[in-house]
Phi, psi and omega in degrees: 000140182268157178288136176289143179276147180271142173284155182306321181289343180262001183295154180296123183290342181283346179266119181293147179294149179282129179263121179282139178293143179251150179243107180282163176302324179295315180291324177297320178295319177302314182296319180296321180291313184195113180304328179291323176300316177302314181299313182298319184278313189269323185264304182281338181051051178290140179292144178244145178295146180287143176277167178300319180296321179294318179295315179300316179298320179295320179294315179297316178301314181297318180296316179293323179298317178293319180296314182282354173282341179283156173298150185308316181295337181272358181276080182241162181306326180295322179291325180292326181282341184285000000 
């Protein structure tokens, strides 16, 4: 006699669901450009050096975050420059 199969709603709740890998357009482009590049970025997840634009964006984000943490009346150009 064979084991009855469980319906999805009857599956054991202690077992996490299997997550299928997704392929974004960026990762598909990486693979099309160079399969090794895809492997390094998507599978091995090797760290990449930050670009100038990424560093600039992080600095601007941090400055705006500090500025908007102040009460509204204190958000003046002098506070932004500090």
